[in-house]
C-alpha positions as CSV (number, residue, x, y, z in Angstrom):
1,M,-54.1,29.2,-20.3
2,S,-54.3,30.4,-16.7
3,A,-52.4,27.2,-15.7
4,I,-49.3,28.5,-17.5
5,S,-49.8,31.8,-15.8
6,G,-49.8,30.1,-12.4
7,C,-46.7,28.1,-13.3
8,R,-44.7,31.1,-14.4
9,G,-45.7,32.9,-11.1
10,H,-43.5,30.3,-9.3
11,V,-40.5,30.4,-11.7
12,L,-38.7,33.3,-10.1
13,Q,-35.2,33.9,-8.9
14,L,-34.6,36.7,-6.5
15,F,-31.0,38.1,-6.4
16,I,-30.3,39.0,-2.7
17,V,-27.2,40.2,-1.0
18,T,-25.8,38.2,1.8
19,L,-22.8,40.0,3.2
20,A,-20.9,41.2,6.0
21,W,-18.5,41.4,8.8
22,A,-19.3,40.2,12.3
23,P,-19.2,43.1,14.9
24,H,-17.1,42.6,18.0
25,S,-20.0,43.2,20.4
26,T,-22.5,40.5,21.1
27,A,-24.7,43.2,22.5
28,A,-24.6,45.0,19.1
29,K,-25.9,41.9,17.4
30,E,-28.7,41.4,19.8
31,A,-29.7,45.1,19.7
32,N,-29.9,44.9,15.9
33,A,-32.3,41.9,15.8
34,G,-34.2,41.7,12.6
35,G,-31.4,40.8,10.2
36,A,-29.9,37.5,9.3
37,Y,-26.7,36.6,11.0
38,T,-25.2,34.3,8.5
39,L,-22.3,36.6,8.1
40,A,-19.4,36.3,5.7
41,P,-15.8,37.5,5.9
42,E,-14.9,41.1,5.1
43,P,-13.8,41.9,1.5
44,T,-10.0,42.1,1.3
45,R,-9.3,44.8,-1.2
46,P,-11.9,47.6,-1.1
47,S,-11.7,50.5,-3.6
48,A,-13.6,53.8,-3.5
49,V,-16.4,54.5,-5.9
50,K,-17.9,58.0,-6.1
51,G,-21.5,58.8,-7.0
52,S,-23.4,62.0,-7.6
53,S,-23.9,64.6,-4.8
54,D,-27.6,63.7,-4.6
55,T,-26.9,60.0,-4.0
56,A,-23.9,58.6,-2.2
57,D,-20.3,57.4,-2.3
58,V,-20.1,53.7,-2.0
59,V,-17.4,51.0,-1.6
60,T,-16.9,48.2,-4.0
61,S,-14.7,45.1,-3.8
62,S,-12.9,42.9,-6.3
63,S,-11.4,40.2,-4.1
64,W,-13.2,37.9,-1.6
65,S,-11.9,35.5,1.0
66,R,-14.8,33.2,0.1
67,D,-14.8,31.3,-3.2
68,D,-18.4,31.9,-4.1
69,G,-19.2,33.5,-7.4
70,L,-22.9,34.2,-6.7
71,F,-22.0,35.7,-3.3
72,A,-19.4,38.0,-4.8
73,A,-21.7,39.1,-7.6
74,A,-24.5,39.9,-5.1
75,V,-22.2,42.0,-2.9
76,S,-20.7,43.7,-6.0
77,A,-24.1,44.6,-7.3
78,W,-25.3,46.2,-4.1
79,R,-22.0,48.1,-3.5
80,R,-22.3,49.6,-7.0
81,M,-25.9,50.5,-6.7
82,V,-25.5,54.2,-7.3
83,P,-26.6,55.5,-10.7
84,G,-23.7,57.1,-12.6
85,A,-21.0,55.7,-10.3
86,S,-17.5,55.5,-11.7
87,L,-14.5,53.7,-10.3
88,A,-11.7,55.5,-8.5
89,T,-8.4,54.1,-7.4
90,D,-7.6,56.5,-4.5
91,T,-8.4,54.7,-1.2
92,A,-6.6,57.2,1.0
93,P,-8.5,58.4,4.1
94,P,-10.1,61.9,3.9
95,P,-8.1,64.9,5.0
96,A,-8.7,66.1,8.5
97,P,-10.3,69.6,8.9
98,L,-7.7,72.4,9.4
99,V,-9.4,73.8,12.6
100,P,-9.0,71.5,15.7
101,L,-12.2,70.4,17.4
102,S,-12.9,71.6,20.9
103,S,-15.8,72.1,23.3
104,S,-16.0,75.7,22.2
105,S,-16.0,75.0,18.5
106,N,-18.7,76.7,16.4
107,W,-21.2,74.8,14.3
108,E,-19.1,74.9,11.1
109,V,-16.1,73.3,12.8
110,R,-18.3,70.7,14.4
111,F,-20.1,69.9,11.2
112,E,-16.8,69.5,9.3
113,W,-15.5,67.1,11.9
114,G,-18.7,65.2,11.6
115,L,-18.2,64.8,7.9
116,Y,-14.6,63.8,8.5
117,W,-15.4,61.1,11.0
118,S,-18.2,59.7,8.8
119,K,-16.0,59.5,5.7
120,L,-13.1,58.0,7.8
121,L,-15.4,55.3,9.0
122,E,-16.4,54.5,5.5
123,A,-12.7,54.3,4.4
124,T,-11.7,52.0,7.3
125,N,-10.6,48.6,6.1
126,G,-11.2,46.5,9.2
127,C,-12.3,47.1,12.7
128,P,-14.1,50.4,13.2
129,G,-13.3,50.5,16.9
130,S,-15.6,50.1,19.9
131,W,-19.4,49.7,19.6
132,V,-21.9,51.6,21.8
133,L,-25.7,51.7,22.2
134,D,-27.5,54.2,20.1
135,S,-30.0,55.1,22.8
136,V,-31.2,58.3,21.2
137,G,-31.9,57.0,17.7
138,S,-32.3,53.3,16.8
139,G,-31.7,51.8,20.2
140,A,-29.2,49.4,18.6
141,G,-25.5,48.9,18.7
142,V,-23.4,51.0,16.3
143,P,-19.7,52.0,16.1
144,R,-18.8,54.8,18.6
145,Q,-17.2,56.7,15.7
146,M,-20.4,56.6,13.7
147,L,-22.5,57.9,16.7
148,Q,-19.9,60.7,17.4
149,S,-20.1,61.7,13.7
150,E,-23.9,61.9,13.7
151,D,-23.8,64.0,16.9
152,L,-21.4,66.5,15.3
153,L,-23.5,66.6,12.1
154,R,-26.4,67.8,14.1
155,A,-24.5,71.1,14.3
156,S,-26.1,71.9,11.0
157,E,-29.3,72.8,12.9
158,S,-27.4,75.9,14.1
159,A,-26.4,77.0,10.6
160,P,-27.8,80.3,9.2
161,E,-31.1,79.8,7.5
162,A,-29.6,80.4,4.1
163,Q,-27.2,77.4,4.6
164,Q,-29.5,75.0,6.5
165,R,-31.0,73.2,3.5
166,D,-27.6,72.4,1.9
167,K,-26.1,71.3,5.2
168,M,-29.2,69.2,6.0
169,A,-28.8,67.5,2.6
170,A,-25.1,66.7,3.3
171,R,-26.1,65.3,6.7
172,A,-28.8,63.1,5.1
173,L,-26.2,61.8,2.6
174,R,-23.8,60.8,5.4
175,I,-26.6,59.1,7.4
176,Y,-27.5,57.3,4.1
177,H,-23.9,56.0,4.0
178,H,-24.1,54.9,7.6
179,A,-27.3,53.0,6.9
180,K,-25.7,51.2,4.0
181,W,-22.6,50.4,6.0
182,L,-24.7,48.8,8.7
183,A,-27.1,47.1,6.4
184,E,-24.3,45.4,4.6
185,R,-23.3,43.9,7.9
186,N,-26.9,42.8,8.7
187,M,-27.2,45.3,11.5
188,A,-30.9,45.6,10.8
189,R,-32.4,47.9,13.4
190,A,-29.6,50.4,13.3
191,A,-29.6,50.4,9.5
192,E,-33.3,50.7,9.1
193,W,-33.5,53.7,11.5
194,R,-30.8,55.5,9.5
195,Y,-32.4,54.8,6.1
196,R,-35.6,56.3,7.4
197,E,-33.8,59.2,9.0
198,A,-31.9,59.9,5.7
199,H,-35.2,59.9,3.9
200,R,-36.7,62.3,6.4
201,L,-33.8,64.7,6.2
202,A,-33.6,64.5,2.4
203,R,-37.3,65.3,2.2
204,L,-36.9,68.4,4.5
205,S,-34.0,69.5,2.3
206,R,-36.0,68.9,-0.9
207,R,-33.6,66.2,-2.2
208,S,-36.3,63.9,-3.6
209,V,-33.8,61.7,-5.4
210,L,-31.8,60.9,-2.3
211,A,-35.1,60.4,-0.3
212,A,-36.3,57.9,-2.9
213,H,-33.0,56.1,-3.0
214,A,-32.9,55.8,0.8
215,L,-36.3,54.1,0.7
216,S,-35.5,51.9,-2.3
217,R,-32.3,50.6,-0.7
218,L,-34.2,50.1,2.6
219,G,-36.8,48.1,0.6
220,Y,-34.0,46.0,-0.9
221,F,-32.7,45.0,2.5
222,L,-36.1,44.5,4.0
223,M,-36.6,41.9,1.3
224,H,-33.3,40.3,2.3
225,W,-34.5,40.3,5.9
226,H,-37.8,38.6,4.8
227,R,-40.0,41.5,5.8
228,H,-41.8,41.6,2.5
229,D,-44.9,43.5,3.5
230,E,-42.8,46.4,4.9
231,A,-40.6,46.3,1.9
232,R,-43.6,46.7,-0.4
233,E,-44.8,49.7,1.6
234,V,-41.4,51.6,1.5
235,L,-40.9,50.7,-2.2
236,R,-44.2,52.2,-3.1
237,D,-43.3,55.4,-1.2
238,S,-40.0,55.4,-3.0
239,E,-41.6,55.0,-6.4
240,H,-44.0,57.9,-5.5
241,L,-41.1,60.2,-4.6
242,S,-39.1,59.6,-7.8
243,K,-39.8,57.5,-10.9
244,K,-37.4,58.8,-13.6
245,S,-34.3,58.5,-11.4
246,N,-35.4,55.4,-9.4
247,P,-35.5,52.2,-11.5
248,L,-34.8,50.0,-8.5
249,A,-38.1,50.6,-6.6
250,P,-40.5,49.5,-9.4
251,Y,-38.4,46.5,-10.3
252,L,-38.3,45.2,-6.7
253,L,-42.1,45.9,-6.4
254,G,-42.6,43.9,-9.5
255,I,-40.7,41.0,-8.0
256,L,-42.6,41.1,-4.8
257,E,-46.0,41.3,-6.5
258,R,-45.1,38.5,-8.9
259,Q,-44.2,36.3,-5.9
260,A,-47.5,37.1,-4.2
261,A,-49.8,36.9,-7.3
262,G,-50.3,33.2,-7.2
263,A,-53.2,32.3,-9.5
264,D,-54.4,35.9,-9.7
265,R,-53.7,36.5,-13.4
266,A,-54.5,40.2,-13.4
267,R,-52.1,40.8,-10.5
268,L,-49.4,38.6,-12.1
269,L,-49.6,40.5,-15.4
270,A,-49.4,43.9,-13.6
271,A,-46.4,42.7,-11.7
272,E,-44.7,41.5,-14.8
273,D,-45.5,44.8,-16.7
274,K,-43.8,46.6,-13.8
275,I,-40.6,44.5,-14.2
276,L,-40.6,44.9,-18.0
277,S,-40.9,48.7,-17.8
278,A,-38.6,49.3,-14.8
279,G,-35.7,50.5,-16.9
280,E,-32.0,49.8,-16.6
281,Q,-31.0,48.9,-13.1
282,P,-28.2,50.7,-11.2
283,A,-25.8,47.7,-11.2
284,E,-24.7,45.5,-14.0
285,E,-25.6,42.3,-12.2
286,L,-29.1,43.5,-11.3
287,E,-29.6,44.6,-14.9
288,A,-28.5,41.2,-16.1
289,Q,-31.0,39.6,-13.8
290,R,-33.8,41.9,-15.0
291,E,-33.0,41.1,-18.6
292,K,-33.1,37.4,-17.8
293,L,-36.4,37.7,-16.0
294,S,-37.8,39.8,-18.9
295,L,-36.9,37.0,-21.3
296,E,-38.6,34.5,-19.1
297,I,-41.8,36.6,-18.8
298,N,-41.9,37.0,-22.6
299,Y,-41.4,33.3,-23.1
300,W,-44.4,32.4,-20.9
301,R,-46.6,35.0,-22.5
302,L,-45.9,33.6,-25.9
303,A,-46.2,30.0,-24.6
304,E,-49.8,30.8,-23.6
305,L,-50.7,31.5,-27.2
306,S,-49.4,28.4,-28.9
307,P,-47.6,25.1,-28.0
308,R,-45.1,25.9,-30.8
309,H,-43.6,28.6,-28.6
310,C,-42.8,26.1,-25.9
311,V,-39.6,25.0,-27.5
312,N,-38.2,28.6,-27.8
313,T,-36.0,28.1,-24.7
314,F,-33.0,26.1,-23.6
315,N,-34.7,25.4,-20.2
316,A,-35.9,21.8,-20.5
317,A,-38.1,22.1,-17.4
318,H,-39.9,25.1,-19.0
319,V,-40.5,23.1,-22.2
320,A,-41.9,20.1,-20.3
321,I,-44.2,22.3,-18.2
322,C,-45.4,24.2,-21.2
323,L,-46.1,21.2,-23.3
324,S,-47.8,19.3,-20.5
325,V,-50.1,22.2,-19.7
326,H,-51.1,22.5,-23.4
327,M,-51.6,18.8,-23.6
328,F,-53.9,18.6,-20.5
329,S,-55.7,21.7,-21.7
330,Q,-56.5,20.2,-25.1
331,L,-57.5,16.9,-23.4
332,G,-59.9,18.7,-21.1
333,Q,-61.4,20.6,-24.1
334,A,-61.8,17.3,-25.9
335,L,-63.6,15.7,-23.0
336,T,-65.9,18.7,-22.6
337,R,-66.9,18.4,-26.3
338,A,-67.4,14.6,-26.0
339,E,-69.7,15.1,-23.0
340,G,-71.6,17.8,-24.8
């Protein structure tokens, strides 16, 4: 029943985030070429969500200025994509460091101010201020406040050796946040550079979970930006770094492989096995999608065995395809016997 296998290879729905807020600078958009610029209005009532120290704090939203259920669900899924995240109602900005920043400040004061400006940007509901060219890193447009924060966070390189690993991990986490902030606004070049930089710093500080998450989230957005070959590569690297704490990477890899399998039955089955064994996803909407896709996969696998399984679905199109394939298969077998 390879025909049914080929059919189910095309019956696939990919849940992709389309989100954002248009930056004020046209130059920033142009410098970030690579993402889609069908941008939507900003969420109106953001609330803070805190994740584990090895992942990230993210922002979620419950009210949208656009009446689009699928759009809101997609955004909500991505913004809660931190394992173990729990809602918090405090949206107040972070407290400023006690020691003022000056040109003579030591590395600790500079680093604390870097953390502060980073978290303040994340808590900002609206315009983040002016945009500048990130000539040292991504070569793309980013908020000035973000670039200043990252410059201050580099002070961790002057920390005593005993503290450098922890400070580097904290720096990686904040850059991960910056990448997410930019990716949600389709600032592709700036976001991609920061996801890769967060992965690099996390590896150096031996935070394999954070490193894997940085790549899996990059893979998620690369899929959204229709760069599937690159997404496949980073998702494989992510899966290699961490499997037990990283259900997203194998799931997305399974989706990509299932799309590309075509009539290759072995590749299709391997991709579906990856989806089925991916484990619970880090967002309710993504998990609901995975469960739906798993039911679909199991339906087609049973349908290959006997036409009586074709009716075990409420999807009339699936029933029609299944019965038609069985009918033509039996007709072909009958003609073969008659010719023999």
